[in-house]
C-alpha positions in Angstrom: 0.0 0.0 0.0 1.3 3.4 -0.9 1.8 5.9 1.9 -0.3 8.9 1.2 -0.6 12.2 3.1 -3.3 14.1 1.3 -3.9 16.3 4.3 -0.5 18.1 3.6 -2.4 20.4 1.3 -4.4 21.6 4.3 -1.4 22.8 6.3 -2.1 26.2 7.8 -5.3 26.7 5.9 -7.8 26.4 8.8 -8.1 27.9 12.3 -10.1 27.7 15.5 -11.6 31.1 16.3 -14.0 30.4 19.1 -14.3 28.0 22.0 -16.9 27.5 24.7 -18.1 25.0 27.3 -20.8 24.6 29.9 -20.2 25.1 33.6 -18.8 21.7 34.5 -18.3 22.5 38.2 -21.9 23.7 38.8 -23.4 20.9 36.8 -21.3 18.3 38.5 -22.5 19.6 41.9 -26.2 19.6 40.7 -26.0 16.1 39.4 -24.5 14.8 42.7 -27.3 16.6 44.6 -29.8 14.6 42.6 -30.9 17.2 40.0 -30.3 17.2 36.2 -29.7 20.7 34.8 -29.8 19.8 31.1 -29.9 16.9 28.7 -27.1 16.3 26.1 -28.6 18.9 23.7 -28.9 21.5 26.4 -25.3 21.2 27.4 -24.3 21.4 23.8 -26.4 24.6 23.2 -24.8 26.4 26.1 -21.4 25.6 24.8 -22.4 26.6 21.3 -23.6 30.1 22.4 -20.5 30.6 24.4 -18.3 29.7 21.4 -20.1 32.1 19.2 -19.6 34.9 21.8 -15.9 34.0 22.0 -15.5 34.1 18.2 -17.5 37.4 18.0 -19.8 36.1 15.3 -23.5 35.5 14.9 -25.0 32.1 14.4 -26.3 33.2 11.0 -22.7 32.8 9.8 -22.6 29.1 10.6 -23.0 27.0 7.5 -21.4 23.8 8.6 -22.0 21.6 11.7 -20.3 18.7 13.3 -22.4 17.1 16.0 -20.5 15.0 18.4 -22.0 11.7 19.6 -24.2 10.9 21.4 -26.4 13.6 19.8 -28.1 13.4 16.5 -27.1 15.9 13.8 -30.6 16.7 12.6 -31.9 17.4 16.1 -28.8 19.4 17.0 -29.6 21.7 14.0 -33.1 22.2 15.3 -32.0 22.9 18.8 -29.4 25.4 17.8 -31.6 27.1 15.3 -29.3 26.7 12.3 -29.7 25.2 8.8 -26.2 24.5 7.6 -25.1 23.6 4.0 -22.8 20.8 5.2 -22.7 18.6 8.3 -21.7 15.3 9.8 -21.6 13.4 13.1 -18.2 12.7 14.5 -16.0 12.8 17.5 -13.8 15.8 18.2 -10.7 14.5 16.4 -12.3 13.2 13.2 -14.7 16.1 13.2 -11.9 18.6 13.0 -10.3 16.7 10.2 -13.7 16.6 8.3 -14.3 20.3 8.9 -10.9 21.2 7.5 -11.6 19.3 4.3 -15.1 20.8 4.1 -13.8 24.3 4.4 -10.9 23.7 2.0 -13.2 22.3 -0.7 -15.7 25.1 -0.4 -18.6 23.0 1.0 -18.9 25.5 3.8 -17.1 28.5 5.3 -17.8 28.5 9.0 -18.2 25.2 11.0 -19.5 24.8 14.5 -18.3 21.6 16.2 -20.7 20.9 19.1 -20.7 18.2 21.8 -23.0 17.6 24.7 -23.2 14.6 27.0 -25.3 13.8 30.0 -23.3 10.7 30.7 -23.3 11.0 34.5 -26.9 12.0 35.2 -28.1 9.5 32.6 -25.9 6.8 34.4 -24.3 5.8 31.1 -22.4 2.5 31.5 -19.0 2.3 29.9 -18.4 -1.3 31.0 -20.4 -4.5 31.3 -22.5 -6.4 28.8 -24.8 -3.3 28.3 -21.9 -0.8 27.8 -22.7 2.3 25.7 -22.3 1.5 22.1 -22.6 -2.3 22.6 -21.5 -4.7 19.9 -21.7 -2.0 17.3 -18.6 -0.1 18.6 -16.8 -1.3 21.6 -14.4 -4.1 20.7 -14.0 -5.4 24.2 -17.6 -6.5 24.2 -16.5 -9.4 22.0 -14.7 -10.7 25.1 -17.7 -10.6 27.4 -18.0 -14.4 27.7 -14.6 -14.4 29.5 -15.5 -11.5 31.8 -13.5 -8.9 29.9 -16.1 -6.2 29.7 -14.5 -2.8 30.5 -12.1 -0.3 29.2 -10.4 -0.4 32.5 -9.6 -4.1 32.0 -8.2 -3.3 28.5 -5.9 -0.6 29.8 -4.9 -2.6 32.8 -3.7 -5.4 30.5 -1.9 -2.9 28.3 -0.2 -1.4 31.3 0.8 -4.8 32.7 2.4 -5.8 29.3 4.1 -2.4 29.1 5.5 -2.8 32.6 6.7 -6.3 31.8 8.5 -5.2 28.6 10.1 -1.9 29.9 10.4 -2.0 33.6 7.9 0.8 34.0 6.3 0.8 37.5 3.2 2.0 39.3 5.2 4.8 41.0 6.3 5.9 37.5 2.7 6.1 36.4 1.9 8.1 39.5 3.8 11.0 37.9 0.9 11.5 35.5 -1.7 11.9 38.1 0.5 14.2 40.2 1.4 16.5 37.2 -2.2 16.7 36.0 -3.5 17.6 39.5 -0.9 20.3 39.7 -2.3 21.7 36.5 -6.0 21.4 37.5 -5.2 23.2 40.7 -4.5 26.2 38.6 -7.6 25.8 36.4 -10.8 27.5 37.7 -12.9 25.2 35.4 -11.5 21.9 36.7 -13.5 19.5 38.8 -10.6 18.1 40.8 -8.3 20.8 42.1 -6.6 19.2 45.1 -3.0 18.4 44.5 -1.8 14.9 45.2 1.6 13.3 45.9 3.1 10.1 44.6 2.5 8.5 48.1 -1.2 9.6 48.1 -1.6 8.1 44.6 -0.1 4.8 45.8 -2.4 4.8 48.8 -5.5 4.8 46.6 -7.3 1.6 45.9 -6.9 -0.5 42.7 -9.9 -0.4 40.4 -8.4 -3.0 38.0 -4.9 -3.8 39.0 -2.4 -2.3 38.3 -4.6 0.8 37.6 -5.4 2.9 40.7 -8.4 5.1 41.2 -6.5 8.2 40.0 -5.6 6.5 36.7 -9.2 6.6 35.6 -10.9 9.6 34.0 -13.8 11.5 35.5 -17.4 10.9 34.4 -19.4 14.1 34.3 -22.1 15.9 32.3 -21.2 18.8 30.1 -20.8 20.4 26.7 -18.1 21.8 24.5 -18.1 23.7 21.2 -15.7 25.4 18.9 -15.8 27.4 15.7 -13.6 26.8 12.7 -13.0 28.8 9.5 -10.3 29.4 7.0 -7.1 30.8 8.4 -7.3 33.8 6.0 -10.8 34.7 7.3 -9.8 34.0 10.9 -6.9 36.5 10.8 -9.4 39.2 9.9 -11.5 38.5 12.9 -11.6 39.9 16.4 -9.8 37.1 18.2 -6.4 35.7 17.8 -6.9 32.4 15.9 -5.2 29.1 16.6 -4.0 27.9 13.3 -4.0 24.1 12.5 -0.5 23.5 11.0 -0.5 19.7 11.0 -2.9 16.8 11.2 -2.5 13.1 10.7 -4.4 9.9 11.2 -3.7 6.2 10.9 -5.8 3.3 12.1 -4.9 -0.2 13.4 -8.0 -2.1 12.2 -6.6 -5.5 11.3 -7.4 -7.9 14.2 -8.6 -5.0 16.2 -11.5 -6.8 17.8 -9.0 -9.4 19.2 -7.1 -6.5 20.8 -3.9 -7.8 19.4 -2.6 -4.6 17.9 -2.9 -2.8 21.3 -1.5 -5.6 23.4 1.6 -6.4 21.4 2.7 -3.1 19.9 0.4 -0.8 21.8 -0.4 2.1 19.5 3.2 2.5 18.3 2.9 1.6 14.6 -0.1 4.0 14.2 1.6 6.7 16.2 4.8 6.5 14.1 2.7 7.0 10.9 0.8 9.9 12.4 3.9 11.6 13.7 5.4 11.5 10.2 2.2 13.0 8.7 1.5 15.7 11.3 5.1 16.9 12.0 6.1 16.9 8.4 2.9 18.8 7.5 3.7 21.4 10.2 7.3 21.6 9.5 8.1 21.0 13.1 9.0 18.2 15.4 8.7 17.0 19.0 11.4 19.5 20.2 9.4 22.4 18.8 6.3 21.6 20.9 5.5 23.9 23.8 3.1 21.5 25.4 1.1 18.4 24.8 -2.6 17.6 25.2 -3.1 13.8 25.2 -6.4 12.0 25.3 -6.3 10.4 28.7 -9.3 8.3 29.5 -6.6 6.4 31.4 -3.3 7.7 32.6 -1.4 5.0 30.6 -2.1 6.9 27.4 0.6 9.4 28.5 3.7 7.2 28.5 2.6 5.4 25.4 2.1 8.6 23.5 5.4 10.1 24.6 7.2 7.0 23.3 5.1 6.5 20.2 5.4 10.1 18.9 9.2 10.3 19.5 9.4 12.5 22.6 11.6 9.7 24.0 12.7 6.2 23.0 10.9 2.9 23.5 11.1 2.0 27.2 12.3 5.5 28.2 9.0 7.0 29.4 9.9 6.6 33.1 13.3 8.2 32.5 11.6 11.0 30.7 9.2 11.6 33.6 12.0 11.7 36.2 14.8 13.3 34.3 12.9 15.7 32.1 9.4 16.2 33.6 5.8 16.5 32.3 4.5 19.4 34.4 4.3 23.2 34.3 7.0 23.2 37.0 9.5 21.2 35.1 9.9 19.8 31.6 7.4 19.5 28.8 3.9 20.2 30.2 1.3 17.5 29.4 -2.5 18.1 29.8 -2.1 21.6 31.2 -5.8 21.9 32.1 -5.8 18.7 34.1 -7.1 16.6 31.2 -9.7 13.9 31.5 -8.3 12.8 34.8 -8.8 16.0 36.7 -10.5 18.8 34.6 -13.5 17.2 32.8 -14.2 14.1 30.8 -15.4 15.5 27.5 -14.0 12.7 25.3 -11.2 14.8 23.7 -13.2 17.9 23.2 -11.9 19.8 26.2 -8.3 19.2 25.1 -9.0 21.3 22.0 -10.2 24.2 24.1 -7.0 24.1 26.2 -4.9 24.0 23.1 -6.6 27.1 21.7 -6.3 29.0 25.0 -2.7 28.1 25.3 -1.9 29.4 21.8 -3.9 32.6 22.6 -2.0 33.1 25.9 -5.2 33.0 28.0 -4.5 30.4 30.6 -3.4 32.6 33.5 -1.4 30.7 36.2 -1.1 27.6 34.0 -0.1 29.5 30.9 2.9 27.9 29.1 5.5 30.7 28.5 6.0 31.6 24.9 3.6 28.9 23.7 4.2 28.4 20.0 3.0 24.9 19.2 0.5 22.6 20.9 0.4 19.0 20.0 -2.8 17.1 20.5 -2.8 13.3 20.4 -5.6 10.8 20.5 -5.1 7.1 20.5 -8.5 5.3 21.0 -9.8 2.0 19.9 -6.8 1.5 17.5 -7.2 4.9 15.9 -4.3 7.4 16.2 -4.8 11.0 15.3 -2.8 14.1 16.0 -3.4 17.8 15.5 -0.7 20.6 15.8 -2.0 24.0 16.7 0.1 27.2 16.5 0.2 30.9 15.6 
């Protein structure tokens, strides 16, 4: 098969100009108190209106829409009061890629990407035989007869294999939770703001050994939205845009339902392909990145991504943690908002907001100095995708 990188033609042509989200803290408190402020569409509508205000545009300018699961595209148009020329349903990562192509080909000019999820108040189950998505999506459901029915079990096995192969330890993994709690403590929008130590991490219970409680993402209600348009148009706008300089995607689909690609090579073959695409497209490399935003449904994503994208060599993640650092206090900051572990679990959508705000220089105490490039990485269900934001 020929290696293609058609997205190279999109380098620097598209930008994020507006971001918004619901009040995760207030909604989390309300749900815990037994009330339900909104459904998924309501959370999405709040985020949409805030993203429009942030971009300084009217909703009449929106002629493209990406609706994030679990919401339906047609109903989302009705709720938001828009009638776009182009649209699709996709997650944040593939939605951004689709929006870039739609804008570049003239199918639309201004795209709203909107996500809402009432996952906590609706008691959505991400494990077990009735897990959200069921047989149609979640590969681990195929292993239900053997009791393997959760994402936690999958990542616990991945981590165990990674530890066996590289000497990585639970105390090494604790560095992820410690760094991201440091970051969330500086984020007024984060749900979990209490800093933790390695010893406090180690004292927490296992959920699925060797994963501790603090290795798991949050589950909370909320909404996120952002506005995309051509970079040329964005530069004429009221807000400083975050230009998308690089993007890449590669999937590991063969034998995916047996989990083999993720348990023998982790995500590394896909990550290598994506790194070549995204970094070459941006004309930059790992050493040029100011910070990383890594999809972190579980903390083990962090060391795997650092190795897979070339920030350190295979088996060197622990050394990178200790000698270099992954926090705002030392080294290359990872998940500067607190990520899914400590800020909010918005399934990759909130990481884009943080990337945009870092590029704009709007993050206050957690702002990365002289932030030039932000690398976003997603490695989920065998799909690897990266986006590189910059000035």
